[in-house]
N, C-alpha and C positions, 0 to 999 in steps of 0.2 A: 652602460650595460644594463642597469635597472630598467631604463626606458625601452631598451630593445626587448627584454624579457616581457615587459607589460604589453608592448605592441604585438609580440608573438602570441601571447595568450589571447589577446583580442582577436588576432587573425584566426586562431583555432576555433574560438567561439563562433565566429562568422562562418567558417568553413563547415563545422560540424553541426551547427545549429544549436539545439538545446543543450544545456549543461546536464540534463537528466539522462543518464544512461538508460535506465529502465524503470518501469513500474511493474512490480510483482504482486499478483493477487493469488488467492487460493483459499481453500476452506479452513476454517479454525481447526487447528490440529494437523494441518498439512505440513508443517515444518518450516514456514517462512522465517521465523525468528532464528531457529536453529541454523538454517542455511546461511543466513546473513552473518550471524556471529561466529560460526565455526568453520565456515568455508570462504565466503566472500571477503570479509574483513581480515581474515588471517593471511590471504593471498594479496589483497590490496588494502592495506590499512589507511591509505590516503583517501580512499573513497568515503564520501559523506552519506551514511545510510540513515534513513528516517522512516519511522512507522507513522502512517497517517492517523492512527488512533491517538497519538500524542497530541496532535492538534485538536482532535475531537474532544479530548478530555480538557485540554487547556481552554477551549471555548466554553465548555460547561462552567468551568471555574470563573472565567472572566465575566460571564453573564449571571452568575449566582444560581445556576441551575442545579438541581439534585441529581448529579450523575446522569445515568441513562434512564431514570424512572420516568421522566417527563415524556418519554417516547416509547415506553415499554411495550405498548401494543404493536408498534410498527406500522399501524394502519393510519395513513395520512388523513383519512376522514375523521379520525378521533383525536387528532392532535392540533393544537393551536398553531395555525400556520404562520402567524406573525412571529411566534417564538422560533418556530422551525426555520423560517427564512432568516431571521436575525442570527441564529446559530450557524446556519450554513454560511452566510456572508462573513461571519467572524472567522470561521475556519479558513475560507478562501483568502481572507486578509492575511492570515498567519502564514498560509502556504506561500503567498506572494512575497512576504518579507523574507521568509526562509530561502526561497529560490534566489531573490535578489542578493541576499548576504552571501550566497554560495555560488554565484554566477561564474566565478573563476576556478571552481572545483568540479569534480565529477560526483554527481548526486545519484543515489539508488534509493528509490521510494518503494514502500511495501504497504499493503493494506487497501481496503475498499475505498474507492473514490466517489461511489454513488450513494446518495442518502435517500432511500426509498420512502421515508416518512415526510419528505419535502415535496410539495406539488410544484410543477413546473420545472425550470432548470434545476437539476439536482445532482449534476456531475461536476466534481471539481476540475478546474483548469490546472493541469500539472506541468505545463510547460512543454508540451509536445515531446514526450519521452522517445528516445531512439528505438527502444524495444518495449513491447507490452507482453508480459509473460504471465501465464497461468501455470502455477506449480502443480504438475501432474502427479497425483498419488492415488492409490486405491481409495475410492470414496468410503468403503467400509472401515478402512484404517483411520481416516480422518474423522469420521463420525464417532468411532469408538473413543478416540482421543478427546474429542469435544465434550462428549458426555462425561468421560472420566474427569475432565477438567472442571466441569460444572458441579459434579459430585463432590470433588475436593473443595470447591468454593462454598459448598453448603446450599446450593441452589435447589437441591431436591429435598432438603430437610431430612426427615427420617425415612423417606420413601426411597425405593429403588426405581431406576429408569425402567420403563416398560418395553416390550418388544415393539409396541406401536410407536412409541417415541423414537426408538432407534430407526424404524422404517421411515418415519417422518423426516429425520435428519438426513437419510440417504436420498429421499425424494427432493428435499430442499437443496442438497448439495448438487444433485443432477440438474436441476432446473437452473441454478445459478451458474453452473459451468457452461451450460448451453448458451445462456445469455451473454456471458463474457466472450466466449469463442465467436459468437455472432458479431460482437462489438469489436473484433479485431485482435483480441488476445490470442497468443499462440500457446498451446499446450506443450509444456517443455519439462525436462528433467533438470535436476540441479547441475548435472554435468554439461548439459547444453547451454544453460545459462552462463556458467563459467567460461565456456568457449566463446560465447558472444561478447562477454565483458573483456576477455583476453584480446579480442580483436580491436576493441575501442582503446583500451589502455596501452597495448603494445604498439598500436598504430600511432598514438600520440607521442610515445617515446621515440619512435623511429623518425618522427617529423621535427623533433626538437633541434634547433640549429646548434652547431658546434663552432 
């Protein structure tokens, strides 16, 4: 019986391709984490959800880098590309290990996979996700949430965010959204994401041999 189930899981992987159900992106403050914790995993606790920022932070620690300060400018021309490439490769290695360890499960990834401070190939290989989602939310809402979060972290010190900074957040959000949609991500609501995941999870259940 154990061998039969193992063979069936292998068959499902071959038929469905990647174990990664979806890659979810969206602006900081768009509600990605809230959606995963309070909607997705409550309905399907068997799904393995992972924020790509965790790999980013783990790579910093493994390489002895000072958090995100080493790439604070975000401008690749001002960043040591040997360090940037080593960091990127370390993150990719961690992603590979994670996907390999969870190849018999359904994985839901969230967070940005493109590292703009790295020259050349700077997009993580995420194992060909079945769906590529952009969490659709009013950019003004996400911009306000992001600024409020930065204020709470003390990033503005004693100063208050200006209207110019808010408008810059809106422009950055609009530009990034356009880039992601042109790269094949689909603008979707939380309800639409759940419906797509339902199709994958319920389809697998219906195909399980009795």
